[in-house]
N, C-alpha and C positions, 0 to 999 in steps of 0.2 A: 310699513313694516315697523315692528315692535322692538325695544331694546331686547338684546340678550340675554342681561344680566339677571340674575334672581340669587337670593331673594333681597339683594339691594334695591332692586325695583319697587320692592312694595314698601308702603309707609311705616314708620315705626308703629309698635302695637297690633299687627295684624300679623305678620309671618310666622312669629314666634309661637303664636297660640293656634295655630292650626292643626290637625290630624293630619298623621301621615298621609292619608289619600287624599286627603285636599291639596297637600302639597304637591304629591305626585299628577293630582290633576291639573292644578297651575301649571305644573313645568310642562306637560303635554300639551296643553293650551297655548302656550308661547311656541313649544316647539313646532306644531303644525303650523300655525297662525295663519288660520282660516276663517272665513264669517261666519259659517254655522258651526257650533261645537257641542256636541250631544254628550250627556253626562246622565247616566243612569245609575242611582245608587240608592241603597236600600233604604226604606222610611227610618228616620230617626238617625240617619248616618251623619246629616249638616251640611244639606244640599244647599239651604238657604245661606249658612255662613260662607260656603265656599262661593256661591254666586254674589254676594255681595262684597266680598273680599276681591274679588274680580272687577266689580264694577268700581271701587273705591281706587285701584292702581288704574284702571283704565281712564277714570275721571282726572287723578293725577297728573298722566302722563298727556293729557290733552288727547288720547285719542278718541274720546266721545265726550260731549258736554251735556247729554240728556239722557237719562235711565228711564225706560219704561218695563213695567212688571206686568204680566197677565196672568191671571190666576182663575183656579177653576170657580171659586164663588166667592158671595161678598164678603164671607166671614174672612177668608183668607186677605182680603185685601188690607184691612187692619193689621193684620198680624204681620204681613209683609212690610208696612209703613213704620209700625213699630221697631221692627228687628233693622231696619234701614236707619232709623233714628239713630240706633246705638253706634254706628259708625260712622255717622255726622252726615248721611245721606238723608235729604229732605223729599218725601214722597207724597204727593197728594191722594189718599185714598177715596176721597169723595167728587173726584173729577167726573162729570158726566156730558154725555155727547152733546149737549149744547152749548158747552163751554167753549169747545174748539182748542184753547191754547191755556195751559196750566199758567196759573199765578207765577209772578217773577220768583218770590222767594223759594220756590221748589226746584229740585234737581230733575224732576219727573213725576211721573205718575203711575197709580197702579189702576189696572181695569180689569174685567172678567171677560172671557173668552165670549161670552152672550153680549155683552156690551160692546165689543169689536163687531159682533156679527151683525147687531141691528144698525151699524152705520158706520162702515169702514171708511167712509172718505174723511172722517173726522180723523181717525187714527192714523191713515195715511198722512195728510195735513201736520199730524204733529211729529211724525216720523220724518219727514221730507224737510220740517222746519231746524231741524237740529244734527249734529252728527250724533247718532242716536245708537245705543245698546238697547236691544228689547230682550228682556228674559222671560221665556215662556214655560212656567211651572206647569209642570204635568202635562207635558205637549201633547200628547196623546187624545186630550181634550179637543183639537184642533182638527180632528176626525171625526167628531160628534155626528156632524152633517154635513152634506155636500157644500152646503152656503156657509157653513162654518168656515170650512177649509179654504175655501174663495176666498171670504171675508179675512183672514189671516193673512194669506199669501198677498192680497191686495194692499194691506194696512202696514205692513212690514217688509215687503218686497224690497224698499228703497233703504232699509236700516245697514248702518257701516257696520254693527257686530250683532249677531243674534248668538243667544246660548239658550239650549234646550234641555230642560231638565225633566227627568221622570223618577220615579221613586217606586214603579210597580211594573209588573210584567203589560207590555205593549199591547194594545187592542187584538183580539182575536178573529174580529172581522177583517174586510179587506179594504176598507176604506184608509187611504193615504194620509201621512200626517204631515203638514207644512213642513218643509223644509229639512225634513230627513232624509237622507241619502239612502237608496237602496240598492243593493249590489244582488246578483245572481249566485246563488251558492253552488254547492256539487252536484244539485237536482236540476238548476237551472231556476229554481224558484228565488223572485226577487224579496230580499231578506233586509231589512233595517240594518245600518251600519251603526255602531255606537262608538264614539271617540274615547271614552272613559269609560269603565264599569267598575262598580263596588257592589257586591253583591251581599246579601245576608250572610253566608256562609263565612265570608271574610271579617263581616263586621262580627261576628260573633266571636269569633277568634282574637280578634283584635280588641274585645272588649267594649265595642263602641254601642252594641244594642244589647237588649237581654235575650237570656234565654227564652223559649215559649215552652210551656207544657200544654199540650192537647187533652182535654179530659174528655173522652168519647162518652156517651151514654146511649145506653139501647132501651127497648123495653117493647111491650105488648101494647099493639095499638087495635081498635075497634072502631069502625064505623060502618054507616048506612049509606048506601047508593041511593042515587035518584029514582032507580027501579025497585028499590025497597030491599035490596038485598044485604044483609050485614056480613061485613068481610072482617078479618083479622090477621093482623101480619106482624112479626117483629122487624124494629129497626136492624140493620145491621147483618140480615139475613138475605140471601140470594132471591132475592125479590124482581119482577119487572119493573121497569121504569114507572109505570103509572102507578102500580101498586106502592112502591117507593114513595113516590111522590104524596100519594094520598096519606101514607102510613105518618110521613114528614108531616103534613100539613097537621094531622091529627095530634102529633107531639107537640105542636107549636099551640095547638087552641087552648088559652087560657083558663079555660072550664073544665079541663081534665086535670089530672094527677101528675103528667109529665113534667110540665113546665114549674109548678111549685116546687118538685122535688128538686130539680137542676138548679133553680133559682136559692133553694136553701142550701146545699153543696156547694153553691159559688160562694153565697154569703159565708159561709163558714171558712173557706179557703180564704176570703178576703179578711175576716178576723184571724185568722193565722199569719197572713202578711202584715198586718198592721201591728203586730208586736213587736215586728222588725223597724218595719216603714209606717209610722203613725197615721201621715196623711192618705195612706195609698186610697185610690177609690175604683170603684166598678161600674163598667160600662154594658148595658144590654141594647143588642141591637136588634130592632125590631121590623118586622115586615110591613107594618102600617099603622096607622094613628090610634085605631081602635083597640088593638092588641097592645101597644105601646102603654097606653093609660090603664090597661087591664093589668098588665106587669108592673106598674108602677103602684097600683093597689095590693098587689100580693106581696112587694115588696115593703110597702108600708107597714102593712100588718104585722109583717114577719120582723122587721127590724125596729117598728115604732118610730122611725124617719121618715120623712115624705121623701122620694127621690126628686130628681131635677129631671124634668120632662122635657125634650127639645122634638118640636115638629118640623115637618119641611116646609108649612106655610105658615110658620109662626113667625112674624116680623122681629119680634125679641129675641129668636135663636140665638144668635151671636152674643147676645148680652147673658143670655143664659148658659151657654157654654163658657163665658169668661168667667163668671160668678163661681160656677162648680169649680174651674180649674185653680182658682185663687183659693177655694174654701178646703175644708178637711171632711165634707159630706162623704159617705158611703156610697151612693149610687147615682147614677143616670141613665134613663134610658132615652133611646134617640130613634129616629126614623132616617137614616141613610146619610143624611146631613154630616154627618160626624166620622163617616167611612173615609175621608180622605183629605191630607194634609192638615187638618186641625191639631193642633199641640195641645194636649193635656198630659204632661209629662208623668204626673201620680197616678195614672191609671194603670192597673196592675191586673186586673181582673176581669175577663170579659165573659158574655153570654151571647153565642151567635145564635139569635133566634128569627133569622131572616129565611125567605126562602130563596134568595139570590145566591146563585152558585156559581158565577164565572170567576176565571182564574184571577182576572182584573180585581173585582169587588172584594174577595176574599184577601188578596194580597193587602189591598188599600185598608180593610177592615182589620186586619189582623196588624199592620202597621202603627194603629193608633196604641200599641200597648208594648211596642219594641225599644221605644225611647229609653235609654238608659240614663239617670241622674247620677249613680256612682256606681264603683264596681260592687258585682254580687247580687244584684236586684234580678229577680226573675220574674214571669209573668205567666197568668194563667188563664187559658181560655175553653171554656165548656162549649162541647158540639154533639148533636145528635149525630149517632153513628149512621152516617148514610155514605154509600159509596163515593160519590163525589167530592164529599167534605173529608173522607178519609185519604183519599187520593191527594187533594191539596194539602192536607195537612202534613202528608209524608213527604210531599215535595216543597217545603217552605224553601229550601235552600236552590231551587231550579230556576236558573236565569233562561228568560223567553226573548227572542227578537220578534219583530211583526214581520210577518210573512205576508206578502200582495197576493200570492197565487195560490189562493185556497177558495174553495167554495162552501163556505156558509159554517164549518165546523172549525174547531181547532184542533191541532194534531195529537192531542190527546183525546178527543172523542167527544169535550164536553160542550154542550150545548152553551152558546153565548147569546141567546135571543133576548137576554135582561141586559145586555151590556149597557145599553143607553140609559135605560129608566132607573137602573142602578146607582148610576154616577150624577144625576141632576138632582136639583132640589124641585121637587113637584110633590103634587098629592100621590103619596105611594100606595097603591092598589095593590091587593096581592094576587100574583100572576095565576097562583094555583085557582082562586076562587074562579077564573074566565075559563081553566080547562077542566074541571070537576065540578059535579054538582052532588054534594053528598051532605050528611050530617055526622059530626063526630058524635062518638059514643062513650067511649072510656079510654084512659092512657095511664099506662104506669111505667115508671122510670127506674131503671137501675144502671149503676157503673158500670163500664165495660173495659176499659183500659186507658192508659197514657201513651201518649204518642209524643217521644222526642227525638229531634235529629233523625227522622224516618224510623226508628226504632218504636217497637211496641212492647208495654211492662204493664203487668195488672191483671193478664187475663185469666189468671189462676185464682183473682181474690173473689170471695163470697160477696154478693151486694147486701148491703145493709150490716154488715158487721164491721167490727172493728177494723178489719183489714182493708176496706173501702176506706176508711177515715184516715189509714195511714199516708194514702196517697194526696187525700186533701189536705191532711195536716203535714206537710213537706215544708220545712224552713223556707222563710220568705226572702232571707240571702243567702243565695249560693252561687259559687261560679260554676260556668257550664260543665266544666270536667267534674265538679263534685255532683251535679245533679244526675249525670250520667251514672256516676257510682252509688249513690244514694237509693236510683230507682232499681240499679241490680240487687242491690242489698234487700230491699223490699220485695222483689220478684221471688227471690231465692227463700225469703222466710215463709211467703205464700205457699208456695210450693210443698215448702214442709208441713205446715199446716192441714194444707189440701190432703195429703199422706196419711196425716193424724186421725183427719176427719174420716176417712175412708175406711181405714182399718178399724174405727170404733164404731161403723154404722154395720148394723146385721143386714144380711142380704133380702131385699124387700122380693116377695114374690108378686106376681102380678098373673091375672087370668087372661085378660085382654092384650096382645102384643101391640105396640104402637105402628102405626101404616109405615109402611116401608120406605116410602120417599122422604117421611120426616127422619126417620131412623138414620138413613145413609146422609141427608144433608148435616144432621147433628155429628154424625161419626168423621164427616169431611172437615168440619168447621174445628171440632177438637184437635183432629191430626194437624191441620194447617197451623193451630195456635201453638201445639206443642212443637212441630217442627221449626217454628219462627224462634220459639224462646231456647230449642237446643242449637239451632245454627247461631244465634248470638254468644251462646256459651262457649261452643267450639270452633266458632270462626268459620265455619263451612257455609257454601251457599246452601239455601235453600234447596235448588235442584239436586246438589249432591247428597245432602240427607234424602230426600225422597228416592234417589236413586239407590243408595244404600239400605234403605227398608225395603224395597223390592228385590233386592238380590238376598238379603237376609231372611225377609219372612215369605218372599214368593208372590205370586199375583200379578195383575196387570197395574196399569196406571191409576190415579186416584178415582179417576171420573168413571174405570170402568168396575172398579174392584167392589168385592161383597161386602156386607157388614162384618164378616167374620173376619176378611182378609183386612178390612179395616181395624178392627180391634185389635187383632195381632199386632199389628204397627203401634197402635198406641198404648198398648202394653209393654212394650219393647221400649218406647221413647219414654215413657214414664220412670222406668227403673235408670234410665240414662240422665234424665233431668235431675232426679233426686239424689243420686250419685254426685 
């Protein structure tokens, strides 16, 4: 049993420097006093500091005399060892399976999940040979494969203490995570139990992490199928899943106009942030190595500076990340290996140019931009406007548990088939290439909206005008409450400018009406955008606004309403929004 006193139990120089959530988590750890303890804390909140503070205390008390950290990647092994050295814990990041025991000058070792899976008997010997604390960083990786989970259980079953850490939503497949406890929920499904949770919403309110603005970009895409048919679609419109996937892939094609336009907007945003944060950097997350190099070439032509390119099969990738982190260079382009755990605190602008769409990968990727170094820093991430990413951006604050009793899909309906490949260092092939045979023809980009804290702004801004630039040129230093206030001000200004443009434009005559299905779709989209805007201004739920419009203007629900009925509701809302 552990001593009940705290913070007297903590060594000098640790307890008084902890954040409130870290102190709370330590209190809870000692209160429950159990072998396994699971902490789920948002990226950038300080899980490493919490874990090492606990390790220092347990070593000092004699509860343990060896520390083993299991990390997802080779790069993170060095990060853990460096962080441990700062609190006088010596961990060997170069331990190999051929060694069998750490050198005597070390308190323990840092290894990867893959290393443990390759030879679990070595790591079981390490665990049994001492009173061991095992820290399982991003513990969901223990379920990446059945053999991995078995190896983790075999190696660390004898441990005196196990601390489980996770910074992102758990797996949405049904592979059990080692040492995680699963309990039935109200429906009877087995769901993971977290001992202490610190989500993004609370961390943002505490000023621990940065606010993230999502800049959504749409545009018209054209491509040719394997049958020779030419197809066209707009990102952000109501397309089938297959059409959305092909349009999304067309947008990411470096030969088109969409990616250069989005990279240019992101670089302008980075320039604005660097006015306040001179060393701020940007990261482009690419799907595969070929397009990563192409994106780097575009940025080189655009900025005159060669970006740092980090590829998953590059043995010098960790050194490249470290050099970029310590420099003031503008851009880094990476394939997946920067998606989780890698600490580059100066990253402030991101471009999500990958086809990976799992909740886990998205949260890990966005986690690279939320770490705050001082109060008021904000981050911007540029996304293609596709439904799955729009949903994830709107649900940044959602906290997920891991449920075992599901069949193949997450409860939000998102396909999680890319989960394993999205989180391992490997030669990253484009998953969409395997599904579709096609040729990109053209792509055009335009600003669609900004998403912040689940709210949308800027739908009334005209693409390619100074109105769009106002959202790119937001100040680089803003507290979360000021971000929302400023976005509301910009939104109101766009509404006034749109009204002035419409009043000045003469009515246009056309001899050929637009196809009915296109007109209905456009009217529904415009109505939904106005309803969202009015709902934010009035504080009413979207459903209440739609119900009031039906009572006032007549007609059925939106899905069954005619063009005329939809237009009458649009006209009424425009008057109210402008007012």
